[in-house]
C-alpha positions in Angstrom: 1.4 14.7 -26.8 0.9 11.6 -24.6 3.4 10.9 -21.9 4.8 7.5 -21.4 4.3 5.6 -18.2 7.4 6.0 -16.0 9.8 3.0 -16.0 9.5 0.8 -12.9 12.4 0.4 -10.6 14.6 -2.6 -11.4 14.2 -3.7 -7.8 10.4 -4.0 -8.4 10.8 -6.1 -11.5 13.3 -8.4 -9.8 11.1 -8.8 -6.7 8.0 -9.6 -8.9 9.9 -12.2 -11.0 11.4 -13.8 -7.8 8.0 -14.1 -6.3 6.5 -15.5 -9.5 9.3 -18.0 -9.7 8.5 -19.3 -6.2 4.8 -20.0 -7.2 3.6 -23.2 -8.9 4.3 -23.4 -12.7 0.7 -24.2 -13.4 -0.5 -20.8 -12.4 -1.0 -18.2 -15.1 0.8 -14.9 -14.9 -2.5 -13.3 -14.0 -3.1 -15.7 -11.1 0.4 -15.2 -9.8 -0.1 -11.4 -10.0 -3.4 -11.5 -8.2 -1.9 -13.8 -5.4 1.2 -11.5 -5.0 -0.9 -8.4 -5.1 -3.1 -9.6 -2.3 -0.1 -10.5 -0.1 1.6 -7.1 -0.8 -1.6 -5.2 -0.1 -2.0 -7.1 3.2 1.6 -6.2 4.2 1.3 -2.6 3.2 -1.8 -2.2 5.3 -0.3 -4.0 8.3 2.8 -1.9 8.1 0.8 1.3 7.8 -1.2 0.4 10.9 1.8 -0.8 13.0 2.5 1.6 15.8 5.9 0.2 16.9 9.4 0.4 15.6 9.9 -3.3 16.0 7.3 -4.1 13.2 9.1 -1.7 10.8 12.5 -3.2 11.7 11.3 -6.8 11.2 9.8 -5.9 7.9 13.0 -4.3 6.8 15.0 -7.4 7.7 12.4 -9.6 6.1 12.6 -7.7 2.9 16.1 -9.0 2.4 14.6 -12.5 2.0 11.0 -12.1 1.0 10.0 -10.4 -2.3 6.6 -9.6 -0.9 8.1 -7.6 1.9 10.6 -6.0 -0.4 7.7 -4.8 -2.6 5.8 -3.5 0.4 8.8 -1.7 2.1 11.3 -0.6 -0.6 11.1 3.2 -0.9 12.6 3.0 -4.4 9.5 1.0 -5.4 7.2 3.3 -3.5 4.0 1.2 -3.2 3.3 2.6 0.3 2.6 5.9 -1.6 -0.2 4.2 -3.4 -1.9 3.2 -0.2 -1.4 6.7 1.3 -3.0 8.3 -1.8 -6.0 6.0 -1.5 -6.4 6.8 2.3 -6.2 10.5 1.6 -8.7 10.3 -1.2 -11.1 8.5 1.1 -10.5 11.0 3.9 -11.2 13.9 1.5 -14.3 12.2 0.1 -15.9 12.1 3.6 -15.1 15.8 4.1 -12.1 15.1 6.3 -14.3 13.7 9.1 -13.1 11.0 11.4 -15.0 7.7 11.4 -15.7 5.0 14.0 -13.4 2.0 14.5 -15.9 -0.3 12.7 -16.2 2.1 9.7 -12.4 2.3 9.6 -12.1 -1.5 9.5 -14.7 -1.7 6.6 -12.9 1.1 4.8 -9.5 -0.7 5.3 -11.0 -3.9 3.8 -12.3 -1.9 0.8 -8.9 -0.3 0.4 -7.2 -3.6 0.5 -9.4 -4.9 -2.3 -8.9 -1.8 -4.4 -5.1 -1.8 -3.8 -4.9 -5.5 -4.6 -6.7 -4.9 -7.9 -4.3 -2.1 -8.8 -1.3 -4.0 -7.8 -2.4 -7.1 -9.7 -2.6 -5.1 -12.9 0.8 -3.5 -12.3 2.4 -6.9 -11.5 1.0 -8.5 -14.7 2.8 -6.0 -16.9 6.3 -6.9 -18.0 
């Protein structure tokens, strides 16, 4: 028996629709989803690499006004878990070895692209 995809949090659907409403009407749902996904992936990575409490605090306050930050920070939505799973998979794939700063930067760019693609597909769905 196939299992249904779990329902998304109402906060996620509301944030996506709010973000889409702020974009030009001439953009397709696909283009809006890709644009939003890129911005959310960028915020997720920035927050994951922030090493100070101020960044997290500012993001939490910003989430009250910005649907992109809400998507990136809301624990009910849980997109930060997607990034963590991708990081863990990469770490395991390289036999749990540490990599250089340059290699980390390249890997982060690759993760941002992969996460953007995943999120764009997710955001397109109604």
